C-alpha positions as CSV (number, residue, x, y, z in Angstrom):
1,M,0.0,0.0,0.0
2,A,1.3,3.4,-1.0
3,K,2.3,5.8,1.9
4,K,0.2,8.9,1.9
5,M,2.3,12.1,1.7
6,T,1.3,15.0,3.9
7,E,1.1,18.3,2.1
8,T,3.3,21.0,3.5
9,P,2.0,24.6,3.5
10,Q,4.6,25.4,0.8
11,L,3.3,22.6,-1.4
12,L,-0.3,23.8,-0.9
13,A,0.8,27.3,-1.8
14,L,2.4,26.0,-5.0
15,R,-0.7,24.1,-5.9
16,R,-2.8,27.2,-5.5
17,K,-0.4,29.3,-7.5
18,R,-0.5,26.7,-10.3
19,E,-4.3,26.8,-10.3
20,E,-4.2,30.6,-10.4
21,L,-1.8,30.6,-13.3
22,E,-3.9,28.0,-15.2
23,L,-7.0,30.3,-14.8
24,R,-5.0,33.4,-16.0
25,R,-3.9,31.3,-19.0
26,Q,-7.5,30.4,-19.8
27,D,-8.5,34.0,-19.6
28,A,-5.6,35.1,-21.9
29,L,-6.6,32.4,-24.4
30,R,-10.2,33.7,-24.4
31,T,-8.9,37.2,-25.0
32,V,-6.8,36.0,-27.9
33,E,-9.7,34.2,-29.4
34,S,-11.9,37.3,-29.1
35,I,-9.3,39.5,-30.7
36,T,-8.7,37.0,-33.5
37,G,-12.5,36.9,-34.2
38,E,-12.7,40.7,-34.1
39,L,-9.8,40.8,-36.7
40,R,-11.6,38.3,-38.9
41,G,-14.7,40.6,-38.7
42,I,-12.7,43.7,-39.6
43,D,-11.0,41.8,-42.4
44,H,-14.4,40.8,-43.7
45,A,-15.7,44.3,-43.5
46,I,-12.7,45.6,-45.5
47,Q,-13.3,42.9,-48.1
48,V,-17.0,43.9,-48.4
49,V,-16.0,47.5,-48.9
50,S,-13.3,46.6,-51.4
51,N,-15.8,44.5,-53.3
52,L,-18.1,47.4,-53.5
53,V,-15.3,49.7,-54.7
54,S,-14.1,47.2,-57.3
55,L,-17.6,46.7,-58.6
56,G,-18.0,50.4,-59.0
57,V,-21.1,50.4,-56.8
58,D,-22.2,54.0,-56.4
59,E,-25.1,53.2,-54.1
60,V,-24.0,51.4,-51.0
61,P,-26.5,48.8,-49.7
62,R,-27.9,49.5,-46.3
63,P,-25.1,48.6,-44.0
64,I,-25.6,46.3,-41.1
65,A,-24.1,49.0,-38.8
66,A,-27.3,51.0,-39.4
67,H,-29.0,48.5,-37.1
68,T,-27.0,49.9,-34.3
69,A,-28.7,53.3,-34.6
70,A,-32.1,51.6,-34.9
71,L,-31.6,49.3,-31.9
72,G,-29.9,51.8,-29.6
73,D,-27.5,50.7,-26.8
74,H,-30.0,48.4,-25.2
75,P,-28.4,45.3,-23.7
76,R,-31.5,43.2,-24.6
77,R,-32.7,43.3,-28.1
78,A,-36.0,42.1,-29.5
79,R,-35.9,38.7,-31.1
80,G,-36.9,40.1,-34.5
81,E,-34.1,42.6,-34.4
82,I,-31.5,40.0,-33.6
83,K,-32.9,37.8,-36.3
84,R,-32.7,40.5,-38.9
85,V,-29.1,41.3,-38.0
86,V,-28.1,37.6,-38.0
87,L,-29.8,37.0,-41.4
88,E,-28.0,40.0,-42.9
89,I,-24.6,38.8,-41.6
90,M,-25.4,35.3,-42.9
91,E,-26.5,36.7,-46.3
92,E,-23.2,38.5,-46.7
93,R,-21.3,35.3,-46.4
94,G,-23.4,33.3,-48.9
95,A,-22.1,29.8,-49.5
96,E,-19.0,30.1,-47.3
97,G,-21.1,30.0,-44.1
98,L,-20.2,30.9,-40.6
99,R,-19.9,29.2,-37.2
100,T,-21.9,30.7,-34.3
101,M,-18.9,32.6,-32.9
102,D,-18.1,34.0,-36.3
103,V,-21.6,35.6,-36.5
104,V,-21.1,37.1,-33.0
105,E,-17.7,38.5,-34.0
106,H,-19.0,39.9,-37.3
107,G,-21.7,41.6,-35.3
108,K,-19.1,43.0,-33.0
109,A,-17.1,44.3,-36.0
110,Y,-20.2,46.2,-37.1
111,G,-20.7,47.6,-33.6
112,I,-23.5,45.2,-32.6
113,T,-23.3,43.0,-29.5
114,L,-24.9,39.6,-30.0
115,D,-25.2,37.0,-27.3
116,R,-23.6,33.7,-28.4
117,N,-26.3,31.5,-26.9
118,S,-29.0,33.6,-28.6
119,V,-27.3,33.4,-32.0
120,A,-26.8,29.6,-31.6
121,S,-30.5,29.1,-30.7
122,L,-31.6,31.3,-33.6
123,L,-29.4,29.5,-36.1
124,S,-30.7,26.2,-34.9
125,R,-34.3,27.4,-35.3
126,L,-33.6,28.8,-38.7
127,T,-32.1,25.5,-39.8
128,A,-35.2,23.7,-38.5
129,E,-37.3,26.1,-40.5
130,G,-35.3,25.4,-43.6
131,V,-33.9,29.0,-43.9
132,M,-30.3,27.9,-43.1
133,L,-28.2,24.9,-43.9
134,Y,-25.9,23.4,-41.3
135,D,-22.7,21.4,-42.2
136,R,-21.9,19.1,-39.2
137,E,-18.4,18.5,-40.5
138,S,-17.3,22.1,-40.5
139,G,-19.8,23.4,-37.9
140,R,-20.8,26.1,-40.3
141,Y,-24.2,27.5,-41.1
142,R,-25.0,29.1,-44.4
143,S,-28.0,30.8,-45.9
144,K,-30.0,29.0,-48.6
145,Q,-30.3,32.4,-50.3
146,P,-27.2,33.6,-52.2
147,A,-25.8,37.0,-51.2
148,P,-26.7,40.0,-53.3
149,L,-24.3,40.7,-56.2
150,A,-22.8,43.8,-54.5
151,L,-21.8,41.7,-51.4
152,R,-20.4,38.7,-53.1
153,T,-16.6,38.2,-52.9
154,V,-14.9,39.0,-56.2
155,A,-12.4,36.4,-57.1
């Protein structure tokens, strides 16, 4: 039978320090993921604007950011308003599709705060209603409707 080792105060302190460091590391990783998602959203916004410029579009489609003014800075948004924002984000991406966190990050890039759980629930409902397609392999949702010509990525 193995002999049980008594833990000294120093060993207990080291264990607590390790746990504290592991928590700090997890927080740092979440921050990195958030910033990475924000950068993806900004890169996408740059691509959309570049596409509009390269297509010579002289009338810019109603930007998603306009929803921010309509919705105000309310922490809770009406379901229909969230749905409209999510559908516009999904429409922009067309066949490429997005994961739930991608939608949240794209919203953030447009100045709109979307709750991840609300977006996940909405995407699931839209898939059940036949509005969205879900690829289990990639974990991406995509709209059944193609994006408007002005928002499609130019190859």
